[in-house]
C-alpha positions in Angstrom: -94.2 34.1 111.9 -96.2 33.5 108.7 -94.2 36.3 107.1 -90.9 34.5 108.0 -92.2 31.2 106.6 -93.2 32.9 103.3 -89.7 34.5 103.0 -88.2 31.0 103.6 -90.3 29.5 100.9 -89.3 32.2 98.5 -85.6 31.7 99.2 -86.0 28.0 98.8 -87.9 28.4 95.5 -85.3 30.9 94.2 -82.5 28.6 95.3 -84.1 25.7 93.4 -84.6 27.8 90.3 -81.0 29.0 90.4 -79.8 25.4 91.0 -81.9 24.3 88.1 -80.5 27.0 85.9 -77.0 26.0 86.9 -77.7 22.4 86.2 -79.2 23.3 82.8 -76.2 25.5 81.9 -73.9 22.7 83.0 -75.8 20.1 80.9 -75.7 22.6 78.0 -71.9 23.0 78.3 -71.4 19.2 78.6 -73.6 18.7 75.6 -71.8 21.3 73.6 -68.4 19.9 74.6 -69.6 16.4 73.6 -70.9 17.8 70.3 -67.6 19.6 69.5 -65.2 17.0 70.9 -66.9 13.8 70.0 -69.6 14.3 67.4 -67.6 16.8 65.3 -64.2 15.6 66.2 -63.3 14.6 62.6 -64.3 18.0 61.3 -62.2 20.0 63.8 -59.3 17.6 63.4 -59.4 18.3 59.7 -59.5 22.0 60.3 -56.6 21.8 62.7 -54.7 19.7 60.2 -55.3 22.3 57.5 -53.7 24.9 59.8 -50.9 22.6 60.7 -50.3 20.8 57.4 -49.4 22.6 54.2 -50.0 20.6 51.0 -47.9 21.4 48.0 -48.1 20.2 44.5 -44.9 18.7 43.0 -44.2 19.5 39.3 -44.0 16.3 37.3 -41.4 15.6 34.7 -42.5 16.8 31.3 -42.7 14.2 28.5 -39.8 13.9 26.0 -40.3 14.6 22.3 -38.4 12.3 19.9 -38.0 12.2 16.1 -38.8 9.1 14.1 -35.4 7.6 14.9 -35.8 8.3 18.6 -33.4 11.2 18.6 -34.3 13.7 21.3 -36.0 16.9 20.1 -37.1 18.2 23.6 -36.0 16.9 27.0 -35.5 17.9 30.6 -32.0 18.8 31.9 -30.6 19.4 35.3 -30.8 23.1 36.3 -28.9 24.7 39.1 -30.1 28.0 40.4 -29.0 30.4 43.1 -31.7 31.4 45.6 -31.6 33.9 48.4 -33.4 33.6 51.8 -33.8 37.1 53.3 -34.0 36.0 56.9 -30.6 34.2 56.6 -28.6 37.3 55.7 -28.1 40.4 57.9 -28.2 42.6 54.8 -29.9 41.5 51.5 -28.4 44.3 49.4 -24.8 43.6 50.6 -25.3 39.9 49.8 -26.6 40.8 46.3 -23.6 43.2 45.8 -21.2 40.4 46.8 -23.0 38.0 44.4 -22.6 40.5 41.5 -18.9 40.6 42.1 -18.8 36.8 41.3 -21.3 36.9 38.3 -23.2 39.8 36.8 -26.9 40.5 37.3 -28.7 42.7 34.8 -30.8 45.7 36.0 -33.9 43.7 35.0 -32.8 40.7 37.1 -32.0 42.8 40.2 -35.4 44.6 39.9 -37.2 41.3 39.7 -35.4 40.0 42.8 -36.3 43.0 44.9 -39.9 42.8 43.8 -40.0 39.1 44.7 -38.5 39.9 48.1 -41.2 42.4 48.9 -44.0 40.1 47.8 -42.9 37.1 49.9 -42.1 36.4 53.5 -38.5 36.5 54.7 -38.1 32.7 54.9 -39.3 32.1 51.3 -36.4 31.4 48.9 -36.2 33.8 46.0 -34.5 33.0 42.7 -31.4 35.1 42.0 -30.0 33.4 38.9 -30.7 30.1 37.2 -29.1 27.9 34.5 -25.8 27.9 36.4 -22.9 25.9 35.1 -20.8 23.6 37.3 -18.1 26.2 37.3 -20.5 28.9 38.4 -21.9 26.7 41.2 -18.4 25.9 42.3 -17.5 29.6 42.4 -20.6 30.4 44.5 -19.7 27.5 46.9 -16.1 28.7 47.3 -17.4 32.2 48.2 -20.2 31.0 50.5 -18.7 32.8 53.5 -19.2 36.1 51.7 -22.7 35.2 50.5 -24.9 34.7 53.6 -28.5 33.7 52.6 -27.5 32.3 49.2 -28.3 28.7 48.6 -28.0 26.4 45.6 -31.2 24.6 44.4 -31.5 21.8 41.8 -34.5 21.6 39.4 -35.3 20.6 35.8 -35.3 22.9 32.7 -36.7 22.2 29.2 -34.0 21.8 26.7 -34.1 21.7 22.9 -30.9 20.0 21.5 -31.5 21.2 17.9 -32.3 24.8 18.9 -33.6 27.0 16.1 -33.6 24.1 13.6 -36.8 22.6 15.1 -38.2 25.6 16.9 -41.2 26.1 14.6 -42.2 22.5 14.9 -41.5 21.6 18.5 -42.2 25.0 19.9 -41.2 26.0 23.5 -42.4 26.2 27.1 -42.7 29.4 29.2 -44.3 30.6 32.4 -48.1 30.4 32.9 -49.8 33.7 32.1 -53.2 34.9 33.5 -54.9 33.8 30.3 -53.5 30.3 30.7 -54.8 29.8 34.2 -57.7 27.3 34.4 -59.0 24.8 36.9 -55.8 22.7 37.0 -54.1 23.5 40.4 -50.8 22.6 38.7 -50.9 25.9 36.8 -50.8 27.8 40.1 -47.5 26.3 41.1 -44.7 29.0 41.0 -42.2 28.3 38.3 -44.4 25.9 36.4 -44.1 26.2 32.6 -46.5 25.1 29.8 -46.3 24.8 26.0 -46.6 28.1 24.3 -46.2 27.1 20.7 -45.7 24.1 18.3 -46.1 20.5 19.5 -45.4 21.7 23.0 -48.6 23.6 23.0 -50.7 21.2 20.8 -50.0 18.2 23.1 -49.7 20.2 26.3 -52.0 17.9 28.3 -50.2 14.7 27.2 -46.7 16.2 27.8 -47.6 17.8 31.1 -48.3 14.8 33.2 -49.9 14.9 36.7 -48.5 16.6 39.7 -47.4 14.9 42.9 -48.3 15.8 46.5 -46.0 16.9 49.3 -47.4 17.3 52.8 -45.5 19.5 55.2 -46.0 20.4 58.9 -45.9 24.2 59.3 -46.2 26.6 62.2 -48.6 29.5 62.6 -46.3 31.7 60.4 -46.1 29.2 57.6 -42.6 28.0 58.3 -41.9 24.4 57.4 -41.2 22.3 60.5 -41.3 18.8 59.2 -42.0 16.7 56.0 -44.9 14.3 56.6 -45.6 12.6 53.3 -44.6 12.7 49.6 -46.6 11.2 46.7 -44.9 11.0 43.3 -46.6 12.6 40.3 -47.1 10.9 36.9 -44.4 11.5 34.2 -45.7 13.3 31.1 -46.3 11.1 28.0 -43.3 10.8 25.6 -44.1 11.7 22.0 -42.6 10.4 18.8 -42.9 12.6 15.7 -42.4 11.6 12.0 -39.6 14.2 11.6 -36.1 12.9 10.7 -33.7 15.2 12.6 -31.0 14.4 10.0 -33.2 15.7 7.1 -34.4 18.6 9.3 -30.9 19.7 9.8 -29.9 19.2 6.2 -33.0 21.2 5.0 -32.3 24.1 7.4 -28.7 24.3 6.5 -29.4 24.1 2.7 -31.0 27.6 2.9 -27.8 29.3 4.1 -28.6 33.0 4.5 -31.9 32.7 2.5 -35.2 33.4 4.3 -38.0 30.9 3.5 -39.6 27.5 4.1 -39.3 23.9 3.1 -41.5 20.8 3.7 -40.6 17.2 2.9 -43.3 14.5 2.9 -43.6 10.8 2.4 -45.9 10.7 -0.7 -47.6 7.5 0.3 -48.8 8.4 3.8 -48.2 12.2 4.3 -45.7 11.8 7.1 -43.7 15.0 7.5 -39.9 14.3 7.4 -38.6 17.8 7.4 -40.4 21.1 8.3 -38.3 24.2 8.1 -39.0 27.9 8.5 -35.9 30.1 8.4 -34.6 32.3 9.9 -35.9 30.9 13.2 -35.4 31.5 16.9 -33.8 29.7 19.8 -36.5 28.0 21.9 -34.1 27.6 24.8 -33.9 31.4 25.1 -37.7 31.5 25.3 -37.8 28.7 27.8 -35.3 30.6 30.1 -36.9 34.0 29.5 -36.1 36.7 27.0 -35.0 40.2 27.8 -36.9 43.1 26.4 -34.0 43.8 24.0 -33.9 40.3 22.7 -37.7 40.3 22.2 -37.7 43.6 20.3 -34.8 42.4 18.1 -36.9 39.4 17.0 -40.0 41.6 16.4 -38.1 44.1 14.3 -36.2 41.6 12.1 -37.5 42.1 8.5 -37.1 38.4 7.8 -39.7 37.6 10.5 -38.1 34.8 12.5 -41.2 34.4 14.7 -43.4 33.6 11.7 -43.9 30.0 10.8 -43.6 30.5 7.1 -44.6 26.9 6.3 -48.2 27.4 7.5 -48.5 31.2 8.2 -46.9 32.5 5.0 -49.4 33.0 2.2 -47.8 33.4 -1.2 -48.8 33.4 -4.9 -47.6 30.0 -6.2 -46.4 31.4 -9.5 -45.5 28.7 -12.1 -45.7 25.8 -9.7 -49.4 26.2 -10.1 -49.2 25.4 -13.8 -49.4 21.6 -13.5 -52.9 22.0 -12.0 -53.9 24.4 -14.7 -52.8 21.8 -17.2 -55.0 19.1 -15.5 -58.0 21.5 -15.4 -57.5 22.3 -19.1 -57.2 18.6 -20.1 -60.2 17.6 -18.0 -62.4 20.4 -19.4 -61.4 19.6 -23.0 -60.0 23.1 -23.4 -56.7 21.5 -24.5 -55.7 18.0 -25.5 -52.4 16.2 -25.0 -51.2 17.3 -28.4 -52.6 20.9 -28.4 -50.0 23.4 -29.4 -50.0 27.2 -28.8 -47.6 29.7 -30.3 -45.7 31.9 -27.8 -44.3 35.1 -29.3 -43.4 36.6 -25.9 -46.7 38.3 -25.4 -50.4 38.1 -26.2 -53.3 40.5 -26.1 -56.8 40.4 -24.5 -58.5 43.4 -26.0 -55.9 46.1 -25.8 -54.1 44.7 -22.7 -50.8 42.9 -23.2 -49.9 39.7 -21.2 -46.2 38.9 -21.3 -44.3 35.7 -21.1 -41.2 35.6 -18.8 -39.1 34.9 -22.0 -39.1 38.2 -23.9 -38.5 36.6 -27.3 -41.1 33.8 -26.8 -40.9 30.0 -27.0 -42.5 29.3 -30.4 -44.9 26.4 -30.7 -45.3 24.2 -27.6 -47.4 21.3 -26.4 -48.4 20.9 -22.7 -45.3 18.9 -21.8 -43.0 21.4 -23.5 -44.9 24.3 -21.9 -44.3 22.8 -18.4 -40.6 22.1 -19.3 -40.0 25.7 -20.3 -42.7 27.2 -18.0 -44.2 29.1 -20.9 -46.6 31.8 -19.6 -48.4 32.2 -22.9 -49.4 28.6 -23.1 -51.0 28.8 -19.7 -52.7 32.1 -20.4 -54.3 30.4 -23.4 -55.2 27.3 -21.4 -56.7 29.4 -18.5 -58.7 31.6 -20.8 -60.3 28.6 -22.5 -60.8 26.6 -19.3 -62.2 29.2 -17.0 -61.5 30.1 -13.4 -64.2 27.8 -11.9 -62.7 24.7 -13.3 -59.2 25.7 -12.3 -60.4 26.4 -8.8 -62.2 23.0 -8.6 -59.0 21.1 -9.5 -56.8 23.2 -7.2 -59.0 22.4 -4.2 -59.0 18.7 -5.2 -55.3 18.8 -4.7 -55.4 20.5 -1.3 -55.1 24.2 -2.1 -57.2 26.9 -0.5 -58.0 25.3 2.9 -56.2 24.6 6.2 -54.4 21.3 6.5 -54.8 21.3 10.3 -51.5 19.6 11.3 -51.9 20.8 14.9 -49.8 24.0 14.8 -51.4 27.3 15.7 -52.3 30.2 13.4 -52.3 28.2 10.1 -53.5 30.1 7.1 -56.0 28.8 4.6 -54.6 30.5 1.5 -57.1 31.5 -1.3 -58.3 29.8 -4.5 -60.6 32.3 -6.1 -63.6 31.7 -8.4 -66.4 33.8 -9.8 -68.7 33.4 -6.8 -65.9 34.4 -4.4 -65.2 37.6 -6.3 -68.8 38.5 -6.5 -69.2 38.1 -2.7 -65.9 39.8 -1.9 -66.0 42.8 -4.3 -69.6 42.8 -5.7 -68.0 42.6 -9.2 -68.1 40.0 -11.9 -64.9 38.0 -12.8 -62.9 39.3 -15.7 -61.2 37.3 -18.4 -57.8 38.9 -17.7 -58.1 37.6 -14.1 -58.3 34.1 -15.4 -55.0 34.6 -17.3 -53.2 35.9 -14.3 -54.6 33.0 -12.1 -53.4 30.6 -14.9 -49.8 31.4 -14.0 -50.4 31.2 -10.3 -50.6 35.0 -9.5 -53.4 37.5 -8.9 -55.7 36.5 -6.1 -54.3 32.9 -5.8 -52.5 32.4 -2.4 -51.1 29.2 -1.0 -48.9 28.1 1.9 -45.7 26.0 1.4 -47.4 23.1 3.3 -50.2 23.1 0.7 -47.7 23.0 -2.1 -46.0 20.0 -0.6 -49.3 18.2 -0.3 -50.2 19.1 -3.9 -46.9 17.7 -5.1 -47.3 14.5 -3.1 -50.8 13.9 -4.6 -49.4 14.4 -8.1 -46.5 12.1 -7.4 -48.4 9.3 -5.8 -50.9 9.0 -8.7 -53.7 11.0 -7.2 -54.2 9.7 -3.6 -55.4 12.3 -1.1 -52.7 12.0 1.5 -52.7 14.7 4.2 -49.5 15.9 5.9 -49.0 14.8 9.6 -46.4 14.9 12.3 -47.6 11.6 13.8 -46.8 8.1 12.5 -49.4 6.7 10.1 -50.5 3.0 10.6 -48.9 0.8 8.0 -51.3 -0.1 5.2 -53.7 2.8 5.8 -55.6 3.6 2.6 -56.3 7.0 1.3 -59.1 8.3 -0.9 -58.5 8.4 -4.6 -58.7 11.8 -6.2 -61.0 11.9 -9.2 -58.3 12.5 -11.9 -57.5 10.6 -15.0 -54.1 8.8 -14.8 -53.1 9.8 -18.4 -53.5 13.5 -17.4 -51.3 13.0 -14.3 -48.8 11.1 -16.4 -48.5 14.1 -18.8 -48.0 16.5 -16.0 -45.3 14.2 -14.4 -43.6 13.9 -17.8 -43.5 17.7 -18.0 -42.1 17.9 -14.4 -39.4 15.3 -15.3 -38.4 17.4 -18.3 -38.2 20.6 -16.2 -35.3 19.1 -14.3 -33.8 16.5 -16.6 -34.5 17.7 -20.1 -32.0 19.9 -21.9 -33.3 23.5 -21.6 -35.6 22.7 -18.7 -35.9 25.6 -16.3 -34.3 23.5 -13.5 -31.8 21.6 -15.7 -28.8 23.0 -13.7 -30.1 21.5 -10.5 -30.5 17.9 -11.7 -28.7 15.0 -10.0 -28.4 11.3 -10.3 -28.0 9.3 -7.2 -27.7 5.5 -7.6 -29.8 5.8 -10.7 -32.4 8.0 -9.1 -33.4 11.5 -10.3 -35.9 14.1 -9.2 -38.8 15.8 -11.1 -40.0 19.2 -10.3 -41.4 22.6 -11.3 -39.9 26.0 -10.9 -41.7 29.2 -10.0 -40.9 32.9 -9.5 -43.4 35.3 -8.0 -43.3 39.0 -8.6 -43.7 41.2 -5.5 -43.6 44.5 -7.4 -45.2 45.8 -10.5 -43.0 46.0 -13.6 -43.9 49.1 -15.6 -44.1 49.3 -19.4 -41.2 51.7 -19.4 -39.0 49.2 -17.5 -40.0 46.5 -20.0 -39.0 48.7 -22.9 -35.7 49.8 -21.3 -34.8 46.4 -19.8 -36.1 44.8 -16.7 -33.9 45.4 -13.6 -32.0 42.3 -12.6 -33.0 40.6 -9.4 -29.5 41.0 -7.8 -29.7 44.8 -8.4 -32.9 45.2 -6.5 -33.2 45.8 -2.8 -33.9 42.4 -1.0 -37.6 43.1 -0.3 -38.4 43.9 -3.9 -36.9 40.7 -5.4 -39.2 37.9 -6.6 -40.0 35.0 -4.3 -38.3 31.8 -5.5 -40.4 28.5 -5.4 -39.7 25.0 -6.4 -41.7 21.8 -5.9 -40.3 18.4 -6.6 -40.5 14.7 -5.9 -38.1 11.8 -6.0 -37.3 9.2 -7.2 -38.8 10.4 -10.5 -39.7 6.9 -11.7 -41.0 5.6 -8.4 -41.9 8.6 -6.2 -41.5 8.3 -2.5 -40.7 11.9 -1.3 -42.4 15.2 -2.1 -40.8 18.6 -1.4 -41.8 22.3 -1.5 -39.2 25.0 -1.2 -39.8 28.7 -1.0 -37.1 31.3 -0.7 -38.5 34.7 0.2 -37.2 37.4 -2.2 -34.7 34.8 -3.4 -34.9 36.1 -7.0 -35.8 33.1 -9.0 -37.1 29.5 -8.6 -34.5 28.0 -10.9 -31.6 30.0 -9.5 -32.3 29.7 -5.8 -35.1 27.4 -4.8 -34.2 24.5 -7.1 -30.6 24.2 -5.9 -31.9 24.1 -2.3 -34.4 21.4 -3.2 -31.8 19.4 -5.0 -29.6 19.3 -1.9 -32.4 18.3 0.3 -33.7 15.5 -2.0 -30.3 14.1 -2.7 -29.6 13.9 1.1 -33.0 12.2 1.5 -32.2 9.5 -1.0 -28.7 9.0 0.5 -30.3 8.4 3.9 -33.0 6.1 2.5 -32.0 2.5 3.3 -34.2 1.2 0.5 -32.3 3.3 -2.2 -31.5 1.5 -5.4 -28.1 0.1 -6.2 -25.9 2.3 -8.4 -27.0 2.0 -12.1 -24.2 1.2 -14.6 -25.9 3.4 -17.2 -25.8 6.6 -15.1 -23.0 8.3 -13.2 -23.5 10.1 -9.9 -23.3 13.8 -10.3 
């Protein structure tokens, strides 16, 4: 009996324990359900929404780039593209073959389409061809029955109305590369393009804008079921440059078939009105995507269309450097305004002869006459007496030998040598003969066309340190005065006037008179090959008889109007043959057009006729 009672107590105790465990588990489950469904409801709702809702970034409209007169230099245009959705066609290859019968696809395009189809799910649209015209869109629509899976989509493309004429300034946009990817999620959006060169790259963040947001409801496979919400992005900032598209076009066309560079500045504030590097490239082709063949053709072109010669080309300045040598000589006391040297066609330093470009010599000349006739002997003498350190100091004062930093990539600094530089570079002392060569702008001296334009502007404006810029300068902005005596500048300007307007001046054939206004300038020709003693004795080969790459570079710097300067210009024609024969006529066309378009031009003078 007692044993039965003990068994009953054990059963009761076990039942109570089991019941307690069940109650505990039930309470635990209730607590857990409460914790998940109430306490963490927001968290799991968010996770569920993340699975259900797909958030996509909308590409904003890129800012427009204008010239100073609000003519468009870069804009966005409507772009129609043909897309293929694999799941909507029974046979992708048959659809592509049918598409090719309407419009051709290159082997590269077809390979790219197939790769994209493999990488993406069957319901994701893949680009077949873009930049379709209305006629091409109509043709596709008419043949829609034979093109299952092909749809037409509308987007925006970057477009450059002036094409190659502004390519080196404005630049271009292209697809984002791995090196470009940063924290901005906009850079991850398929098809998004960013600035790769020029102003497009320099002001990328301003022009880019901010992306919008599109929320879509998707199923477990990622297919879009419904659009939930759309938030517009922020339009990129519009940019106004100082370029005048009319002058830009005139300057580009003035070169004809010549290869080279030209820069036109306002001498009072440094605003860049024209900036030309030729030959150039079509930025629209880059924006749309170049083929390998097109890219290789640009790389292999001996005239280097991809090089921005205005800032990346480093050239010996030749005789356009002589005005600064004259100022250095006058400041140092090596020469005076009335100092005269005799040019017999050559001079000797020790046993080494130094030749003037004019074989028979110029006779006795003062500094103004030496500039007018570009006499090498006069500037050999001046450089020898002045010394390289003083010449270098003056050259740097006028902006040579350092980057201008106008915002474009890969700008070169050029080189203004001195004794310290040579000792550090070669471990050798400076030689007297090297001063003579530097005195006519050759040897180690290297400059960019942009620096030459800045130098000319500083001479023309009376010695104010203006700096070239693509962005409008506030009216009334003051510039630092260069430490240079006005009477020395006036002598140099007199010589530059005579170069163009004086009988026998090296650029006399390129002079013009427009409503009483003339230009002043300085010619320069730079050898790119060594002329042997034998060739000098037998007769120097004419430039036109040499292969293009062995001809001299032709340089001309100028400003106008001569009596009240407003514009400064530097022109360089690579292997053009001669500054007077090639560069000066180009500059004359550009400056005359500039004066014609200047609303403040003087009225026609009765004492001078237009030429």
